[in-house]
C-alpha positions, -999 to 999 in steps of 0.1 A, spaced: -502 -389 585 -516 -354 590 -523 -342 626 -559 -334 635 -572 -298 633 -578 -299 671 -541 -309 678 -529 -282 654 -549 -256 673 -535 -267 706 -499 -265 693 -507 -229 682 -517 -219 717 -554 -226 718 -569 -242 749 -602 -259 755 -629 -234 764 -662 -243 779 -690 -217 782 -720 -221 803 -746 -198 787 -778 -189 804 -806 -173 784 -842 -164 787 -866 -188 769 -883 -168 740 -918 -184 745 -915 -183 784 -896 -152 793 -897 -160 830 -878 -193 825 -840 -193 823 -824 -220 801 -788 -233 801 -767 -242 771 -731 -256 772 -708 -247 744 -672 -260 740 -645 -253 714 -608 -245 712 -601 -208 717 -574 -183 729 -576 -166 762 -581 -139 773 -599 -125 742 -618 -156 733 -624 -147 696 -641 -180 688 -665 -176 717 -671 -139 708 -679 -149 672 -704 -176 685 -721 -151 709 -723 -125 681 -741 -151 660 -764 -159 689 -774 -123 694 -782 -119 656 -798 -152 649 -813 -167 681 -844 -154 698 -832 -163 734 -819 -132 751 -786 -139 769 -786 -136 807 -750 -146 815 -720 -165 803 -695 -183 825 -662 -194 810 -637 -221 819 -605 -224 799 -575 -248 800 -545 -251 778 -541 -288 773 -506 -287 758 -479 -266 774 -442 -265 778 -427 -297 792 -416 -296 828 -381 -310 834 -352 -306 858 -316 -311 852 -300 -337 875 -265 -331 887 -249 -365 892 -252 -402 882 -271 -429 899 -257 -464 894 -278 -495 899 -259 -528 900 
């Protein structure tokens, strides 16, 4: 059984990135619209998000106002402690 692409990305150090994108409506320039984007990406450079925003600037008429980013690595090193001693339960 092959692992999913999302799982493979997480093992490679990618974390879940959520971007809250505010942009000006093309037909109503006084209205600010919100778009939520989510993908696996690598902090702090966020190459996947940068690629998406470059596409937005080239292909979408809505002018970007602001982008707010949240990022969390979902898989990290296991946390463990060595225990000195033995506990017996009879």
